Phi, psi and omega in degrees: 000322180294319180296319180295320181288332179292320180290327184274346183283157179260108179291156179297143179272126178255124181255120177270128181269090176251148178294141178270124180257118179260121181295147178296156178299129179278135175286137178288134183283141173288157177306141182253044177294135172206160179299320181293321177296318180290321177296320178297317178296319177301316180301324179291328189248353184312130177083352177301127184291156176284136172211119181304125181082356182287151181213034180214176179288351174282337179172140183213148175258175188297315182288328175294322178295315178297318178304310182290323178297316180296317179296316183287314187275315185264331181086015180249166182255132175244163172296166186268341185249157178302313182299324178284324180291328185287345180273352181273159171074191184245132178292138179232144177295151182304324182283000178241018181296143172233161181305131180101347176295147176271133179247133185242146183226148170262111184256358179192183181303318180235358182267143181232159182221149179223148176212181181243126181291135183249357186096163178052039178060027178246152175218152181257134184197173174256104182276148182292332183266320187247001182075206183292126183199172175253132179232165177264139174295338181269003177303144183303331178278313189281325185305309181286348182262355179302131184254298177193174178230153179230143175249125178259122182242123181242063185276353177214157180294331178296319177296320179300318180295320181291325177294319177300319178297318179296317179303310180299317180298311182296320179295325176294320180294321178297330182277350181286000000 
């Protein structure tokens, strides 16, 4: 009986008066795209086969690969599908691409493809035939299928919040 009452009793609360340290506001980091970061990410995923809807080393699709690269390298969240990814950011002309821009392609009447620009007319992507690889924008297959490119800029937390809102909205629309 004594043991039961001991567990149920409320011991006195002791409050230690320590100063509360509030960390300074962290500046949101700009994307850290670089050729070396992308090459390192490529090395981790090289040869992973293409699988529609895949999101693992057993198989991955193009938008899933971009989603994971963005999460790993930049630390931000992107939508999961090509159609949702293509509405983000600012369109940039092909001759003004910088490392980290998303490049989009029309690969069929209704099919689309996305990759990440690496510089020197190369992009990193999950190809349907060879899996994760680096290709040239000037490749005989990719050059005529280039659609447009987008630059995602996260220079402030407000922009990050608005992108998160767009991501959530687009994902809700995809589920309808």
